N, C-alpha and C positions, 0 to 999 in steps of 0.2 A: 061791704067789706068781707072779704073771704074769711072762711072759718079758720080759727086758730091764729089769726093776724090781730095785732092791737095796733091802735092809732098811735104812730110815732109822736105826733105833735101833743097827744095827751100825756106822756110821760115826763118826769122832771128833767129839767136840762141843766147842764153844768152852767154855773153862774158867769164863767168867763168866756165861755166859747160857744154857748147854745147847743151843745152836743147832749142829745139824750142819753142817759145812762142810768144803770141799775147798779145796787150794791148787793147782789145775791150772793149766796153760797156758789162758788165757782164750778162745784161739782153738779150743781143742778143746771145742766144743759138743756134748756127747754126748747124743743123744736118749735113750739108755738111761736116763737119769736123770729123764725127763719123767714129771710125775704126769698120769695119764690123767684127762680130765675126766670128772665124773660128772654126772647129771641129778637133778632132783627135780621133782615134780608137784604138791605141796601144801605150804603152810606150816603150822608147828606153832605159829606165833605165839611162838617163843622168840627172835626176832631173827636176825641174820646169823651170829654165830659165838659170841655171849656174851662177845666181847672188849671191849665197852664197859666192864663192870664189871671185867674182869681181863685187861688188855691185855697183860700178860705170860704168859698162860696158853699152855702147849704142848699141841700134840696136834690131831686133826681137830676141826673146827667141829661145831656142832649141825645139826640138819636143816632149819633154815629157810633162806630165800633170802638171797643177798648183798645188800649195800647198791644194787648196780646191776641187780638182777634184780627181777621182779615175782613175787608168790605165784601158784602154779598154772601157772608157765611153765617149760619146760626153763631150767635154770640150772647156773651152774658153782661149786662150792663149793672155795675155796682151802684148804690146810693153812697154818695160820699159826703158825709156831714162836715159841718165846720169844724176846723182843727184847732187844737190848742197850739201856741207857739212858746217854744221855751228857749233859754240860752243854752250854749255848749255847757257852761259851768254848772247850771242847774240840772242838766241832763245827767252828768258825772255824779252830782251830789245824790241825786234821786237814785242811781244805779246802785251806789254803795250802801245807801239807806235801806232801800228795799231788799237787798241781797243779805242784810243783817251784817254788814261788815263796817258799820260807822258806830263805834270802833269794832275791829276784829276781836273774836273771842269773848263777845259780850254776853252770850246766853251763859246761864248758870250751868256749873258742872254736875249735870245729871242727866240720865237717860231721856227723860221727857223732853229734853232740848232737841234731840234728833228729830222727834216728831214735829217741833216747832220749825226746824228747817224744812222738813219734807211737805208740811202744809204750805209753806211760804212758796216753795219752788216746784212743788208738784211731783218731781221724779229726780232721781240722782243716777248719773250714768255709772255703769260699773265697768271695771277694766281689770283684768287679773293680775297685771303687772304689779309687783310690789317692790319698787326701788326706794322711794321715801315714804311709802305708804301706799295702799290702793287709792285709785281716783276718789271714790266716794268717801273714804275716811279723811282724804286731804280737805275735800269740800267742807266737811264737817269740823275738821281741826281748825280750820280758818275761822269758824263761827262760834264754837262752843269751848268754854273755858275747860281745861283738863279733859277733853274728849278722849273716851276709850273706845276702841274697836269693839269690845265685848258688848257694849250697848247697842249697836247696829245689828251684830249678830243674833243677840237675844230677840230684837224685834223682827228678824228674818225667820229664824229656825224654832223658836220657842213660842212667843206670843202670835206669830203669823200677822203682825200688823203690817209688814211689808212683804213684798214677794218679787222675785226676779221675773222679769218678761222684756219683750223687745219694745222699746218705744223709740227713742233716738239711740240706737245701738241698745245692748243690753243694759237694763236700767232696774234700778230699785222703786217700786211703785207703792202706793198705799194699797193695801189689799181691798178696802172698801171700794175702790174705784175698779175692780177686775172687770165687772160687767162692761165698763167702758173701753177696755183694752183687749178683749178676748178675740178681736177681729183678726189678730194675728194667728191665734190658735186655730180659728175657723179656716183662714186661707191656707194654713200649713196642713190641716187635717185633709183637705181636699187635695192639695199638691202631693204630700206624701202617700195619701190613699190612692192615688191613680198610679204610682210607680213604685216607690220605696217600700210600702208596706205590702204590696202585691209581690214584688220581687223576692222579698226576704219574709215571706209570710210565716214560715216555721220558726224563724228566729224570733219575729214579734211575739208569737204565740208562746214560745219558751220563756222569754223574758217577763211578759205579763203573768204567766203562771206562776213563776218563781217569785215575783214580787208579791203577788195574791197570798202565797203560801207562807213565804219566809220573811216578808218585810222589806225595808228600804235596800237598795242594791246599788253599786257602782260597777262601772265597766272592769275594774280589777278584780271584782269578786266572781266573774265569769271566764272560763277558757277562752283567750283570744281567738278569733277566726280570721280567715284571710281578709286582708285590707281590700276595701273597695274605694273608688273615687268618691271623695266627699268634699264638697266645697273646694278649697284651695289646695288639697292635698290628700293622697291615699290615706285612709284611716280604718283601723280595725272595725270589722263590721259590728262588734257589740256595742263599742263606744258610738258609733254613728247611728243606730238603731235607737238607742237610748236616747241620743239627743233629738232624733227626729220625733220620737214620741212625745218629748217634752215640748217640743216647738208646737207640736199639734194639741198640747193641752191635756194628753192623756195622762202624762206624767208631770209631776212638778219636783222641785228641788227640796228634799227633806233636810238637807244641811250640805255644807262643804267642809272637806278635811283639807286644809290647805286650799289647793285649786282643784283637788278630785271632788267631783260632783255625785252625791248620793241621792238617788230618785226613790220617789214613792208614789202611788196612785194619787192623781189629783183629788179624788173623792174623799181621801184620807186627809188630805192637806187643808182643803178649803170647805166652808160650811156648805151644806147641801143647797140653802136658799140663796146663797151668793153664786153658786154655779148654776142654779136654775134661772136666775135672773137674766133676761136676755134685752139687749138694746139693738135697735137697727144697726145696719152698717153705716147708715149715714150719720146717726147719732154719735157712733163710735169714732168715725174719721174726724168729725168736727171736735170730737173731745180731745183726740190726740193732737190735732192741730193747735187747739187752746193750749195743751200741755207745754207747747214750745213757747208760746208767749208767756204763759206762767213762769217757766223757768228763767227765762232771760230777762224779761220786764221790758225791754225797749226794741224788740225785732221790727225790722223793716219787711219788705215784701219778698227779698231775696236771701236775706240772712247771710250772705257772703259765701255760704257753703252749702250745695245741694243735699247734703247728708243731714242737715238740720231737718228737712222736710219729710224724710223718708216714713211711708206708712200712712201719711195724712191724706193722701189723694194719689189717684193714678194719673191725673192730668195737672198741668198747671192752672188751667181754667177752673177746675174743680176747686182746687185750693184757694184760689182768688175767691170763688163764690162763697166758700165756707168761711174765708175770713171776713167777707163783708156781711154775711149773716150774723156773724158775732159782733160786728160794728153796729149792724141794724138794732140788735138786741141790747146795745150798750155794754156788752160784756168786754169789748175793746173799744178804745178810743183813740183816734189818730192824732199824732203829735207831730210838729214840724219843729226840728231842732235848727236853730241859726247855724247855717255854713254846712249843714249835712244834707247831702242829696237825698231827696225822696222822703216820704212820710214813714214815720215809726209808729209803733202801736204799744199802748199802756192798757192794763187791765182797768176797767171802769172803777172796780174797787180800790185801785191804787192812785187815782188822780189825786188825792188828798196828800198823798206822800210825795208827788211831784209839785203840789202847790207849796208843801212845806219847805221842800228843798229849794224852790225858786225864791221864797221869802227868805230863807237863811242866807242865801248868795246875795240876795238885794240888800240885806241888813249888814252884810260884811262879816258874818259869823264864820269862823275858821272850819275847815273841812275836817279838822282832827289830825292826829298824828301816829295813829296806830299803823302798825306794819302786819301784813299777811302775806304768806306764800299761797299763790291760787293753784288750785290743781288744774293739770293740762286740759281737762274735760270739764272744768267748773263751767256752769251756765253763763257766768259773767263774760267769760272769754270765747263764747262760741261764734260770735259774729267777729270774724277777723276783719272784715272791712270797716266795722264800727270801730273796732280796737285802733285802727290805722287812722280814721278820720275824727274820732272823738278823743281819744287818749294819746294819739301820735306815738302808737306802740305797735311795731310790726311783729306779731307773734306766730311763729310756726313751731308745732310740737314735733322734734326731728327725730322721734323714736324709730321711726320706720324709714328715716333717711339714711342711705350709705355712711358709713363713719367719716369717709374721705369727703363727703359733700356737706357734712354739718357745719353750719356756721357757728352754733352755741355748743350744743352737747347733746347726749342721749336723753336724759328725763329732766328738762329744765323748766322750772316754774317762774311765771310772772311774779314780781315784787309789788304789791300795793302799798302804797304810802298816803293815807288820807283818802283823797279821791284822785290820785294819780298813780300811774304805772311808771315805776322809776328804775326798774333794772330787772334782772333776772338772778337765779340762784340754781344750782344744781346740787341737792341734797341727796345723800344716800345713807340709809340706815344700815350699818354693818352689825348684825346681830352676833356674829362669831366674835367680833372683837368688842362689842359693847359700845361702839362709837358712832357719832354722827359725823360723817365725812362730808365736807363741802368741796366739791370738785371744781367749782367755778363760780365766779362773780362776774356781773358785766352791769354797767350802769348806762342809763340813757345819757345822751349826749346833752351837756349842760347841767347835769345834776352831779351834785358834789355831796357825797354821803356824810361827810365831816362837817360841812358847812350848814347842811339843813337842821334846823332846830329841832330837837328831841329824836331825830331819826336813828342815831346809835343806840339811845335807850330803848326804842320802840323795836328795833331790829333785834337786839338782844332778847327782848321778851318774847319775839317770835321764834328765835333760836331755842330758848328754854322750853316753849312750848312743844317744839318739835322733838326735843331731846325726851322730854317727859312721855310723850307718846311713843316714841320708839325704845324706851327703856335704856337710853344711852347715857352712859356717866361721864362721856367726854365728847369733846369737839375736835375734829382733825381740819384744819384750815389749809387752803391753797397757799403754796409758798411763794406764789407770784410777788415780785418786789413791790409792783404798784399797790398791793393790798395791804402791804405791812402795817401802815399808819391806821388804816381803818380796822384791821383785825385786833391791833393792840387795843384800839378804844373800845371795841366790842368786849374783848376779855376783861377789860377793866369794869364795864357796865355789867357783865355777868357777875362778877365778883365772886362772893361766897355761894351763890345760889347753884353753881354747878361747877366741876372742875374742868376748865375749858383750855 
């Protein structure tokens, strides 16, 4: 047996499927469990692994190339263990439970609940738009009673328990996992070091000297210089170079003042031991890949959108190989959902949640009647294909769609009711007027919000939570005739809690 490998047969196997799995800390991304890639030089013509006819077959695949390789070329053959099989109903129930949304806002009203969510999901995507609240605030608001944005800001800028870095887009990540995410810093340090930092060497030196001498700095603290081409548009040199230094890990975010970023030296923001800890690029890429499965809970091979996988691999083959290493280690377990094309993957440590959900569905237990408004970049809605096939819900975030081409609206959120997605809402916090304005409401075909038991009361609870979060003392409803009976019912349910 090669060094660093363990006998798969010797590890405990899941009692329903025979899948070997372990229940380890997800941050312990042990390279000793990795399945070494193998090569093939010719196809036997037997297909990728024989799994098309026996999807639940256990053991190594046949000799032919995989579906993403060509015969006669070097290729990687994954081991595909026996899969779990679950129903669509159980898959939906599992997702809302593992996402801490059964029921919504079930975590206690305290800062520690933010840590609970991050520890479950691994990372929260950051977006600066603040229409109904920032994206990560909306993710937390759906899960934590009485959530306040100051709790997350304190974890970011005071305790440093969280920090901002690129994962799936700009994200809030646990600082303890920094050594597993610094690959982005390393890549950008090389990239900017070969061009940007050379071309603008004087400005780089000036900004770093000023920060060392005077402390944290934002782009508005320095006299602007001529604009340069920077990503999508020309940008003030000072802002661009500060951003490049942060992308390279030389600077970090000391704080945000609104959306104005204030930078300081990374060595002042993070513990020396944490910055000194180094993981191989392979370990980091594998951990970044795992972070996508940690966040969503039931991703497949494609995830519906290419952006889900950014930063996890340079080629699809490498991504598949790393995924299969995680399967071989027991960190991921394949699941076949009835009626859904292709395998999905759950964390080995969360198989028990899936089993629990399946038992609840089989016993006829209700899904619950809580309502939550989901953030546009909530991990639960990342996989748009799965939303369509599992929830019968077609969601497009139209914030970047020209107004004339929008089907719904600018900042529209899915409405979760129990374990179903039943509609859409477009809320806007108007701080100048102290109002929560509901610009639009749309219901799924066949869903009657007045006929669904407990929906009106639960919807009113979600509105009240959003009001409290935004500091709004009233709700302004759409004046559309078709919404009048529902709005009247919600007003009555809100009663004396708010002036609606």
